[in-house]
C-alpha positions as CSV (number, residue, x, y, z in Angstrom):
1,M,4.1,2.9,19.4
2,V,5.0,-0.7,18.5
3,R,3.8,-3.1,21.1
4,K,6.6,-4.1,23.5
5,D,6.2,-7.8,22.9
6,I,6.3,-7.5,19.1
7,K,8.9,-10.3,18.7
8,E,6.8,-12.7,20.8
9,F,3.7,-11.8,18.9
10,I,5.5,-12.5,15.6
11,K,6.2,-16.0,16.9
12,T,2.4,-16.7,17.1
13,I,2.1,-16.3,13.4
14,P,2.9,-19.4,11.3
15,S,6.3,-19.0,9.5
16,D,4.7,-19.5,6.1
17,V,2.3,-16.5,6.6
18,T,3.6,-13.0,5.7
19,I,2.7,-10.2,8.0
20,V,2.1,-7.0,6.0
21,A,2.2,-4.2,8.6
22,A,-0.5,-1.7,7.8
23,S,1.3,1.5,8.7
24,K,-1.6,3.9,8.2
25,Y,-1.5,5.2,11.8
26,V,2.2,5.2,12.5
27,S,5.4,7.0,11.8
28,S,8.5,6.0,10.0
29,C,10.2,5.6,13.4
30,D,7.6,2.9,14.3
31,I,8.2,1.2,11.0
32,K,12.0,1.0,11.8
33,V,11.1,-0.8,15.0
34,L,9.1,-3.3,13.0
35,L,12.0,-3.8,10.6
36,D,14.3,-4.4,13.5
37,A,11.8,-7.0,14.8
38,G,11.9,-8.8,11.5
39,I,8.8,-7.5,9.7
40,N,9.9,-6.3,6.2
41,D,6.6,-6.1,4.4
42,I,5.0,-2.7,4.9
43,G,1.6,-1.8,3.6
44,E,0.2,1.7,2.9
45,N,-3.2,2.7,1.7
46,R,-2.8,6.4,1.0
47,V,-0.6,7.8,-1.8
48,E,0.6,10.9,0.0
49,S,1.5,8.9,3.2
50,F,3.3,6.3,1.1
51,L,5.4,8.8,-0.8
52,H,6.4,10.5,2.4
53,K,7.4,7.3,4.2
54,Y,9.1,5.9,1.0
55,E,11.5,8.9,0.9
56,E,12.2,8.7,4.7
57,L,12.8,4.9,4.6
58,K,14.3,4.2,1.2
59,D,17.7,3.2,2.6
60,N,16.0,0.3,4.4
61,N,15.2,-3.2,3.1
62,I,11.5,-2.8,2.8
63,I,9.0,-4.7,0.6
64,W,6.3,-2.2,-0.1
65,H,2.7,-3.2,-0.5
66,F,0.0,-0.7,-1.6
67,I,-3.1,-2.0,0.2
68,G,-5.7,0.7,-0.3
69,H,-7.8,1.7,-3.3
70,L,-5.5,3.2,-5.9
71,Q,-7.0,6.0,-7.9
72,R,-5.9,6.2,-11.4
73,N,-5.0,9.9,-11.2
74,K,-2.5,9.1,-8.5
75,A,-1.3,5.7,-9.6
76,I,1.7,6.9,-11.7
77,E,3.2,8.4,-8.6
78,V,3.6,5.1,-6.9
79,I,3.6,2.2,-9.3
80,N,7.3,2.1,-9.9
81,K,8.1,2.4,-6.2
82,I,5.9,-0.4,-4.8
83,D,6.6,-4.2,-4.9
84,Y,3.0,-5.4,-4.6
85,L,-0.4,-3.8,-5.4
86,E,-3.0,-5.6,-3.3
87,S,-6.0,-3.8,-4.6
88,L,-6.2,-4.3,-8.4
89,D,-9.9,-4.0,-9.2
90,S,-10.3,-2.5,-12.7
91,L,-9.0,-3.0,-16.2
92,K,-8.6,0.7,-16.6
93,L,-6.1,0.7,-13.7
94,A,-4.4,-2.4,-15.1
95,K,-4.0,-0.6,-18.5
96,L,-2.5,2.4,-16.9
97,I,-0.1,0.3,-14.8
98,N,0.9,-1.6,-17.9
99,S,1.7,1.6,-19.7
100,H,3.8,3.2,-17.0
101,R,5.4,0.4,-15.0
102,L,9.0,-0.3,-15.9
103,S,8.8,-4.0,-15.0
104,P,6.0,-6.5,-14.2
105,L,4.2,-5.5,-11.0
106,K,3.0,-8.3,-8.7
107,C,-0.7,-7.7,-8.1
108,F,-3.4,-9.2,-6.0
109,V,-6.8,-8.9,-7.5
110,E,-9.2,-7.4,-4.9
111,V,-12.3,-9.5,-4.8
112,S,-15.7,-8.5,-3.4
113,I,-16.8,-11.8,-1.8
114,N,-19.8,-10.2,0.0
115,L,-20.8,-7.7,-2.7
116,E,-21.0,-4.8,-0.3
117,E,-22.0,-1.7,-2.2
118,N,-19.6,0.6,-0.3
119,K,-16.6,-1.6,-0.8
120,N,-14.2,-1.9,-3.7
121,G,-13.3,-5.1,-5.5
122,V,-14.2,-7.2,-8.5
123,P,-17.5,-9.1,-7.8
124,Y,-16.5,-12.7,-7.1
125,F,-18.5,-14.1,-10.0
126,E,-16.5,-11.8,-12.4
127,A,-13.1,-12.6,-11.0
128,E,-12.2,-15.4,-13.4
129,N,-13.0,-13.4,-16.5
130,F,-11.2,-10.3,-15.0
131,I,-8.0,-12.3,-14.5
132,K,-8.4,-13.7,-18.0
133,E,-8.5,-10.2,-19.4
134,L,-5.4,-9.2,-17.5
135,K,-3.3,-11.6,-19.6
136,Q,-3.2,-8.9,-22.3
137,Y,-1.1,-6.7,-20.0
138,P,2.5,-8.0,-19.7
139,N,3.4,-5.6,-16.9
140,I,0.7,-7.1,-14.7
141,E,1.7,-10.3,-12.8
142,V,-1.3,-11.7,-10.9
143,V,0.0,-13.5,-7.8
144,G,-3.1,-14.0,-5.8
145,L,-6.4,-12.7,-4.5
146,M,-7.2,-10.2,-1.7
147,M,-10.4,-9.6,0.2
148,M,-11.9,-7.8,3.2
149,A,-14.4,-9.7,5.4
150,V,-17.6,-8.2,6.8
151,A,-17.0,-7.5,10.4
152,S,-18.5,-10.2,12.6
153,S,-18.1,-11.5,16.1
154,D,-19.0,-15.0,14.8
155,S,-15.8,-16.9,14.0
156,S,-17.6,-19.4,11.8
157,S,-19.1,-16.6,9.7
158,L,-15.6,-15.2,9.2
159,R,-14.2,-18.6,8.3
160,E,-17.0,-19.1,5.8
161,Q,-16.1,-15.8,4.1
162,F,-12.4,-16.6,3.9
163,S,-13.0,-20.1,2.6
164,K,-15.0,-18.6,-0.3
165,L,-12.0,-16.8,-1.5
166,R,-9.8,-19.9,-1.1
167,I,-12.3,-22.0,-3.1
168,L,-12.6,-19.2,-5.7
169,R,-8.8,-19.2,-6.1
170,D,-8.6,-22.9,-6.5
171,N,-11.3,-22.9,-9.1
172,I,-9.6,-20.1,-11.1
173,E,-6.3,-22.0,-11.0
174,N,-8.0,-25.1,-12.4
175,N,-10.1,-23.4,-15.0
176,L,-7.3,-21.1,-16.3
177,N,-4.4,-23.4,-15.7
178,I,-2.5,-20.8,-13.8
179,K,-0.9,-20.5,-10.3
180,L,-2.2,-17.9,-7.8
181,P,0.0,-18.8,-4.8
182,Y,-1.1,-15.9,-2.5
183,L,-4.2,-15.1,-0.5
184,S,-4.2,-11.8,1.3
185,M,-7.0,-11.9,3.8
186,G,-7.4,-11.1,7.5
187,M,-6.7,-8.0,9.5
188,S,-6.2,-7.3,13.2
189,E,-9.7,-8.4,14.1
190,D,-10.0,-11.6,12.1
191,Y,-6.5,-12.8,11.1
192,I,-6.7,-15.9,13.1
193,E,-9.7,-17.1,11.2
194,A,-8.1,-16.1,7.9
195,I,-5.0,-18.1,8.6
196,K,-7.1,-21.2,9.4
197,E,-8.6,-20.8,6.0
198,G,-5.3,-20.5,4.1
199,A,-4.2,-16.9,4.2
200,T,-0.6,-16.4,3.0
201,H,-0.6,-12.7,3.9
202,V,-2.3,-10.9,6.7
203,R,-2.6,-7.2,6.8
204,L,-2.1,-6.3,10.5
205,G,-2.3,-2.7,11.8
206,R,-3.6,-1.9,15.3
207,I,-2.6,-5.2,16.8
208,L,1.0,-4.4,16.1
209,F,1.0,-0.9,17.5
210,D,-0.8,-1.1,20.9
211,L,-3.8,0.7,19.4
212,L,-6.4,-1.9,20.2
């Protein structure tokens, strides 16, 4: 269930920050409530769930983000239905998208800032070369970087992690002479710190749905 004060909560987010509602735990009916409240960016992280909700909600004005790890064997099913892929992390996936996408797909490169073994993402020290390699694929439009922070109760630690992504983005822009306007970082537990460090997109789930 969407929190009753959703419109008031939205007002606490700066107007230049996009809320991507992570709809993993909720139904299409809940998504409609979010749409009515003014949240149009919806994020899914499972292919089957996305396809189901896409069919149920395709008459609505939704900007679809795929925010989970996208397996190559399932990618073809979704890449011409989504507006943003927030988890591009391999050249093999980029090549597949380039071959099957009908128009350039806006992509965030998922970056592993903390080099956690059990997490996806391009290691931060390889991100610049990775983006350079993506130039060979005309149907890949890199618009920014995405990350997941290591859970921490320490606000300063979170801000340090998010600042690393912002600094990395700035360096890549300068070195490659490109623009990467978006930073997708911060979730229900740490979005406040992410916004303070320059997030343009926050992926919010439980905090929108009275699930905390």
